[in-house]
C-alpha positions as CSV (number, residue, x, y, z in Angstrom):
1,M,16.0,-108.8,125.7
2,K,18.1,-110.0,122.8
3,T,15.2,-109.2,120.3
4,K,14.8,-105.7,121.8
5,T,18.6,-105.1,121.3
6,I,18.5,-106.3,117.7
7,W,15.6,-103.9,117.0
8,I,17.4,-101.0,118.5
9,V,20.5,-101.8,116.4
10,I,18.4,-102.1,113.2
11,G,16.7,-98.8,114.0
12,A,20.0,-97.1,114.6
13,M,21.4,-98.4,111.3
14,I,18.3,-97.2,109.4
15,A,18.6,-93.8,111.0
16,I,22.3,-93.6,110.0
17,I,21.7,-94.7,106.4
18,A,18.7,-92.2,106.1
19,S,20.7,-89.3,107.4
20,R,23.7,-90.2,105.1
21,D,21.4,-90.4,102.1
22,A,19.7,-87.0,103.0
23,A,23.2,-85.4,103.4
24,N,24.3,-86.8,100.0
25,S,21.2,-85.6,98.3
26,Q,21.6,-82.1,99.7
27,M,25.2,-82.1,98.5
28,Q,24.2,-83.3,95.0
29,S,21.5,-80.7,94.4
30,P,22.3,-77.4,96.2
31,K,19.5,-75.0,96.5
32,P,19.7,-72.2,93.9
33,Q,21.2,-69.1,95.5
34,V,20.4,-66.8,92.6
35,R,17.1,-66.6,90.7
36,I,16.8,-64.8,87.4
37,G,13.7,-64.1,85.4
38,I,13.6,-65.1,81.7
39,Y,11.0,-64.1,79.1
40,E,10.1,-64.9,75.5
41,P,10.4,-61.6,73.6
42,R,8.2,-62.7,70.7
43,A,5.4,-63.6,73.1
44,L,5.7,-60.2,74.8
45,A,5.6,-58.4,71.5
46,L,2.6,-60.4,70.4
47,A,0.8,-59.6,73.7
48,Y,1.5,-55.9,73.2
49,W,0.5,-55.7,69.6
50,R,-2.8,-57.5,70.3
51,S,-3.5,-55.3,73.3
52,D,-5.7,-52.3,73.3
53,A,-2.7,-50.0,73.3
54,G,-1.0,-51.9,70.5
55,L,-4.1,-52.0,68.4
56,K,-4.7,-48.3,69.0
57,Q,-1.2,-47.5,67.7
58,I,-1.9,-49.5,64.5
59,H,-5.4,-48.0,64.0
60,D,-4.1,-44.5,64.6
61,A,-1.5,-44.9,61.8
62,V,-4.1,-46.4,59.4
63,N,-6.7,-43.7,60.3
64,Q,-4.2,-40.9,59.8
65,A,-3.5,-42.2,56.3
66,Q,-7.2,-42.7,55.5
67,V,-8.1,-39.2,56.7
68,A,-5.2,-37.7,54.6
69,K,-6.5,-39.5,51.6
70,Q,-10.1,-38.4,52.1
71,N,-8.9,-34.8,52.6
72,G,-7.0,-34.8,49.2
73,C,-3.6,-34.7,50.9
74,P,-0.7,-34.3,48.4
75,M,0.4,-37.6,47.0
76,I,3.9,-37.4,48.5
77,Q,2.5,-36.9,52.0
78,L,0.0,-39.7,51.5
79,Q,2.7,-42.1,50.3
80,A,4.8,-41.2,53.4
81,L,1.8,-42.0,55.7
82,E,1.1,-45.2,53.9
83,G,4.8,-46.0,54.2
84,N,4.5,-45.4,57.9
85,C,1.7,-48.0,58.1
86,Q,3.7,-50.5,56.2
87,A,6.8,-49.9,58.4
88,L,4.7,-50.3,61.5
89,Q,3.3,-53.6,60.3
90,D,6.8,-54.8,59.3
91,H,8.1,-53.8,62.8
92,M,5.2,-55.6,64.5
93,M,5.7,-58.8,62.5
94,A,9.5,-58.8,63.0
95,Q,9.1,-58.4,66.7
96,A,6.3,-60.9,67.2
97,F,7.5,-63.6,64.8
98,G,11.1,-62.8,63.8
99,G,12.7,-62.1,67.1
100,A,13.6,-58.5,66.4
101,P,14.4,-56.4,69.5
102,I,11.4,-55.3,71.6
103,D,12.9,-52.3,73.3
104,D,9.8,-50.2,72.5
105,V,7.6,-52.9,74.2
106,L,9.9,-53.2,77.2
107,A,9.8,-49.4,77.6
108,K,6.1,-49.7,78.3
109,L,6.9,-52.2,81.1
110,Q,9.5,-50.2,83.0
111,N,7.3,-49.7,86.1
112,V,6.2,-53.4,86.0
113,L,9.7,-54.9,86.0
114,P,10.6,-54.2,89.6
115,K,7.2,-55.6,90.7
116,V,7.7,-58.8,88.7
117,A,11.2,-59.2,90.1
118,Q,9.9,-58.8,93.7
119,K,6.9,-61.1,93.1
120,N,9.1,-63.9,91.7
121,D,12.1,-63.3,94.1
122,I,14.5,-62.7,91.2
123,V,17.5,-60.5,90.8
124,A,17.4,-59.9,87.0
125,I,15.1,-60.2,84.1
126,V,16.7,-61.3,80.7
127,P,15.3,-62.7,77.5
128,Q,17.3,-65.9,77.6
129,V,20.1,-67.7,79.5
130,T,23.0,-68.9,77.5
131,F,24.6,-70.5,80.5
132,K,23.7,-70.9,84.1
133,G,25.6,-72.5,87.0
134,E,24.1,-75.0,89.4
135,N,23.4,-72.3,91.9
136,V,21.2,-70.3,89.4
137,E,17.5,-70.9,88.8
138,A,15.8,-69.5,85.7
139,V,12.2,-68.5,86.3
140,D,9.9,-67.9,83.3
141,V,8.2,-64.5,83.9
142,T,6.7,-64.0,80.4
143,G,3.2,-64.3,81.7
144,D,3.8,-61.8,84.5
145,L,5.3,-59.3,82.0
146,A,2.5,-59.7,79.5
147,A,-0.2,-59.3,82.1
148,P,-0.4,-55.5,81.9
149,F,-1.3,-55.9,78.2
150,K,-4.3,-58.0,79.3
151,P,-4.0,-60.9,76.8
152,N,-7.1,-62.9,76.3
153,D,-7.1,-66.7,76.1
154,Q,-6.4,-66.8,72.4
155,T,-3.4,-64.5,72.8
156,Y,-2.1,-66.6,75.6
157,R,-2.4,-69.7,73.4
158,M,-0.6,-67.9,70.6
159,M,2.1,-66.8,73.0
160,C,2.6,-70.4,74.2
161,D,2.8,-71.6,70.6
162,L,5.4,-69.0,69.7
163,S,7.5,-70.2,72.6
164,R,7.7,-73.7,71.1
165,R,8.7,-72.5,67.6
166,P,12.0,-71.0,66.4
167,P,11.8,-67.4,65.2
168,A,10.9,-66.9,61.5
169,S,13.6,-65.4,59.4
170,L,13.1,-61.6,59.1
171,K,12.3,-61.9,55.4
172,V,9.5,-64.3,56.2
173,A,8.4,-62.2,59.2
174,D,8.1,-59.0,57.2
175,G,6.3,-60.7,54.3
176,N,9.1,-60.6,51.8
């Protein structure tokens, strides 16, 4: 009888200690109440510019200049078209490697943003978090946002590599 009582007391003590530890761990790490989505803007820019739509935009600008040149277009108009090609390349490089704003890329994703937010149970999508409280969880949604651009394996690897590197200076990014 004495042994049985000792085992009951020991069991009760273990249960009390376990419940106290569980309560302490819950108090120390509260479950996030707010989830926000974050993304790497350079990776999204890279995904767009390597996508069919991005490549078409580049090829259209180059083809327009080539056709103008073949058709004997006035030099001033040809220089403007070639300048547009250079400006587009500079823009693309600054976004993908230099951290320039990607508003034009995000505009192509306006119908995707609510779906990504719902899928990931997030209340906002931002490029970065400068500060977050303990009740906020940041969820990387870069891959979900890039998905409509249908990046291939090589593009995904490049996106991941960009995420690990700081942005290039804009002078480096635009080739100057």
